[in-house]
N, C-alpha and C positions, 0 to 999 in steps of 0.2 A: 543813889547811895545804898547799898546793902547793908542790914540791921548789924552792928559791928560784931555782934552777939555769933553771930549767926554765920559771918564771914570768918573768923576766924577758926570756929568749929570745922566748916567745909574747909579752909586751907591746913587745916593740920599744921604738923610742920612748917609748910612748904609758904611760898611769898607769893601774892599777887600776879599772874604772869602771864602771857599767851604764849609763854613761848614751848616748846614740845610738841604741841600738837599740829607740827608740820613734818614731823615724824613717821606719821600714819597714813598708809598709803591711799586708804580712802576718804582723804583732808589735807591734801597737798601745798592749798596755797597758804602764803605766808600771813600768821595772826594778824599783822597789821592789815591785807586782802581780806581778809575771814571779816573782821569787823567792821571793815568797811563796806562791804555789801550787807551786811545784818543791817547797819547804819540806815544803809541805802533804802532798806524792804521797810523798816518799819517807820522812819518819815514819810516815806512816800503812801504809805496809811494814814498816816495823822494828817500828814499836809492836804494829803487828798479827801480827807472829810469821808474816810471809811469808821474810823474811831472818832472818841475825844481823843484820848489816851492807853498807852501800852508799856506795862513793865515784861521785862525779857532779862531769865541769868540761864547763861547755859556755864557746863560744867564740865572742866574733863578730868577725869579722875579725882573730882572731891574739887577741884582749885576752879573758882574763874574763870573760863574764857571770853565771858561775855556780859557783860553788865547794864542795861539801859531803859532810865523810863523816860517816855517821850509824851509830850501833850500833858492835854488837863483831864482833871477826875469827873469833869462833867462838863456839857455844851454851854458853850458863852463864859464859863468860870475863869478865872486866871490863878489856882488852885493846881500845881503841877503832877499829875497823876505819881509812885512812888511807889515803891516796891516794901515799906515799909504797912501799906495799906491793906484793910481787908478788902477779899474779895470773895465771893459767892461761886464755890466750887461744882456746885450742879454736878452732872456725872462725873466728874472726879473723884467725889466722895467713894465710886463704886468699889474702886483700887485698892482704896481705907476698908473698905466692912469686905470683901475676899482677902485680904488678910487677916483681919480679924475673923476671919469662917476658917481661914487654915490653920492659925491659930490652937482652934479648938480641934482641927480635925490631927493635926500633930498632939496634942493631950488625950485624944481617943474619944471626948465628948461630943463629937458629931461624927457620923459617917460620909463620905463623897455619895455613895450609895444607898444613903436609907431616903426611904420614901420624906418629902416635906411634912406630909400627915403627920409622921410619929410625933412631930413638934408644936405640929400645927393643926388641930384638928379640923380645923372649918377647910381644910383641902385635901380630903377624905373622898368624896363624891362629885367629882369636876364632871361637867360636860365638855365635850369641842363642837362647836357650830361652825358649821359648813358655810363653805360660798354661797349656797342657795338657802340661809337661815334654818336650814335646820338642823337640829341637836343630836348628838349622840353621847354616848358616858365615855368619858375617859377607860383607856384600857386598865390604867392604873396610873396613881398620884405620880408628880414628878421628882424627881430626886434630886438631894443636892447637891451633886453636881452639873443635873440638868439645869437649875437654875446658874450655880455659877457661871454657864454658858449661854446662856440665854437659848436655850433648847427646851427651855419647858413648858411652851405655848402659852406664856400670857403675852403681853403689846403692851402698850403705851397711846394714851390718844393723840399724840400728835402723828403718831407711826401713820395714825388715819389708816387703816386695816380694816378693806368694806365688813359691816357685817358687825364687827368685832367693835369696833369704836360707835357705833349705836350704843351699843347695850353697855359700854363706860359708860357715854355720859348718860342713861337713862339710867343707870346704878351709882351714880357719885363717886367712881371713881379718880381718886386724883392723881396727879403723876409723881406727890412727893413735891409739888412746883407755888404750889396754891392753897386752899380749905387749911387754912392756919389754925383750925379748931382741934379736928380730927386727928385718933387717939393711934396708936398704932393698931390694936385691935379690932378699931370699926374699920381702919386703912382693909386692914385686910380681910373684913370679913365681906365689905364689899367688892374686891379682887372674887373671892374666892366664888362670891354669889354668881356675877358673869360668865361664858362660856370663853375658854379655851379655844386661840386659833389653830389649833393643829395637835395631832397624837403626843405628848408629851416625847423627847429625842426624836424628833422623826423629824423635823426642821429649823430655822434658824431665826432669829427676831427678839430687836432689839426692845425692849421691855423692863417691867415696873418687877425684874424676879430678882433685883438685889436688893428691893424694898422686902422681898418676901423673906432674902435673907437675913437680912437684918433683923428681921421679926421672931426668926430661926434665933441666932445669938440672944436674942434679950430672951427667950424662952430657956432658952440653956442657962443662961447667967444669974438670969431674976432680973439683970438691974436693965437700964437703959441701954441702946447700943453706943451713946455718946462714952457714957462710962467706961464698959470694958474697952472703945479707943483712948480713951485717956491713960485708964492707966495701963493695957496693956503694949500701948504703938507711939502714943505722944509722947507721956512721961518718957520710958527709954530713952528717944531719942533729942530729950530736953525743946518737943516742941508746944509751946503754952500760948499758942492763938487757935487753934481749932476748936469751936464751937459749934454744936448743933441750934443751940437756941442763944442768941446773944442778948447781952439785956441793955435794954436800952441805949445805957450811957453811954453803946459803944457806938453809935448810929453813927456818928461823925467821923467813926475808920471807915465808914464802909464806904467805896468808889460808888457812885450811883448806876444805877440800871438805864441803858438806852438800849434801840433797837433799829433798824436800816429805816431811813427816808422812805425805802420805796419796798414794798412785800416781796418783789424777784428776789431779795435775799444778795445781789452782786454789788461788787466792792463798789464806792465810792460817786453812793449815792446819799450821800450824807445820815442822819441818824437825830431821832427823837428819845425825849424820854420817858421812860416807862419811872412812873411813879406809884402809882395803882394797881390794882389785877387790872390784865391786859390780852388780851388776846392775840397773840403775834403768830405769825405764818410761817410755815415751817416749809420751805419750796420744795427740800428734798420727797415730800410725799403729800405735799399738798393740801397738811394737814394742818393743827393750829396748838400750839403749845400757850396753855394758861398758862400765865407767869404772875407773881404776887411777891416782889421782892422784899414788903415785909413779911414776909414769911420767917426771914429770919430774926428777924428779931419779936417770932411770938414765943413766951413763958411754955407753952402746952404741944405746937409742933409736935408733932408724933416724930422721929429720928428715922429722917427717911433714910436706908442705908444707898439706895440707888443717886442721892438729889439733895440730900440736907446738909451738906457739910459748909462752910465758911473756913475761910484763916488767910495768912501772906504765902507770899511767891515764898522767902526765904524759909518759912517752915516747911511749904509742899514739895520744896528740892531737897531736903534733908530726906523725906521721906521717901523720895524717888530715886537718894544716894544709893539708900539703905539695901534696896532693890536692886540696884545695879550691883550693891557689895552681897547680894544673897542673901539678904537677912539681917547684915552687919554694921552698925555704925558709931564712931568712936567706943567700940569696946562695948558696944550693946546688943546684942543677941534679940532678934524679933521674932526669927523664923530660920528653921535650918537653912542648910544652904537647898537640900532637895525640896522642902517646900515650894522654895522660890521657883528655885526652875520647874515643878508640875505645875505652878502658880502662872508662868507666863510662859509656857511652850502653847502653842495651838491645838487646839482641842477638839476642835471641827471641823475640820478633814478640808474639805473645798465646798465646804456650804456658803451659798451665798451671805455674806453680812453687809452693814448698814456702810462699812468705810469701800467696799468695793472690790472688784478684782485684784487679786494680790496681795489680801488682805484677809486674815483668821480671827480666827477666835479664842483665847486661853480660858481659862477659868478667872476671868473679868477682865481680860485686855485686850487691846487688837494686834494681831500678829504680822509683822511682816513677812507675808511667805515668798513674793514676788516682787523683788523691786521694779523693773521695768514693768509691770503690769500694774502694781500701784503707781505708777510713775514719782518714784520718790528716791530721795537721792541716802533715805535708809538704808542700812544693809538686813539682810534677810536677818529675822530672828530680831530685831530690836519693837518693842514694846511701846505701850501706851493709848490714852485716849483725852478725850476734852470733856467740856463742857456744855449744857446750851446759855449758862452764859457769856459765857467768851474766855474758858479756858482752856489749856491744852497743856500736857504733858509728854515727854518721850525719853522709853532708856533704850540707848544704841551699848548694847554690850561688845559689840565689835569693835569698836572704836573708845570704848568706856567715856562717853558720853553721857550728861542728861540735860534736857530741855524743859522750858518751865515758861509758859509764855500766857500773860495774865491782862484781857481787858475786862469791862463788863458791857460790851455790846453785843446783845441774844442772838442767839442764833448763827453768827457769820462769825463771831470772834472768835468757836473753837472749833471750825473749820476755815473756810474761805482766808481769815486772818492770820488765824496762826500759823496756818498752813508755807504762805509768804514769806513769814520770818524763820521759820523750820528749816524752808526748803532752800533760803539764801545760806543759809548757814553752810549748806552741804553743797551748794552751786559750785560746778566748775569756771575753772575762771575763763 
């Protein structure tokens, strides 16, 4: 069941209906057949023991065409998972932070081609570490644009880049998923002392760059990232669940975290709880993601622009619908249309990115550039991202579709699980 407040806001003057979608050439199946196909995919993932539970919301033209929650909140439990539950967004935070940055760009308070060091002086004298372990001076500090496109030279521990990951571990660089006592200033200090993996602007690597962007936003606004997000994005969109530091009293609303039962990260291998800090295998890079699900309740954890937010499925769908509407929802404008178009257009050319062939990257989002190469039913120009705790969203401007999939099954929830649901929606007969 969708929260009534969100349902009526999403519907506007319309009615909850599955009709109308069959008129779109790329989505030619009947609404009933489409819902049945997605139901089959979701049920298979739950009954096949890939995750305890999934919540899914898909909208077209702002109207729900698919809304289902299946399974339980935790292994062995009986309480059903629901879209009113709280989910750790992890890297779905990145899209929100990027929108926050674009608001400041629109206002002339930051410039896309300004060096990050203008706002965070710790990044003035960076080093670049080569494959042989030797360091050279960075030609220049990365720019705001390079931070947003993940071409700045930073990395993540779980990306497991040779030589760089050793420096990150030695310097106790946090991925924004653990170490709940670290402040923004300390997180930035540690990262600035670690070497870059390449000269700024010369390559692409998924990274802590959006945490740096969050640090810039805090320096410019004089407050926390969460305070700016609340005032300039959440309040206008009538979103009330988003939080960086959840109060302990809210713990019962959060879906507990699980991980795959086997380190291969394949579907159907079962799942086990992640109750405290744990290193979880990240098969795509043979790395390890250190996850602390309790970080969400730390009153002092820095507001990680790349991974720190939590909230409900319905509230994130409102944010995604705002992007689809090019910056506006229910009469509230968050960004100008041209800023949203800039934010959601591929900005990295043919550089290989984390999602593989057929995907580019914008100023904060993965963008489909070649559906055939990406092996997706999403049309070219669709965009979105996922989070390591098991979340994903997409926006399909061609068909006017927004989709949000929420689990809390780490690593596979954001990719293998959510991809199955997404592709079932677009699958031909």
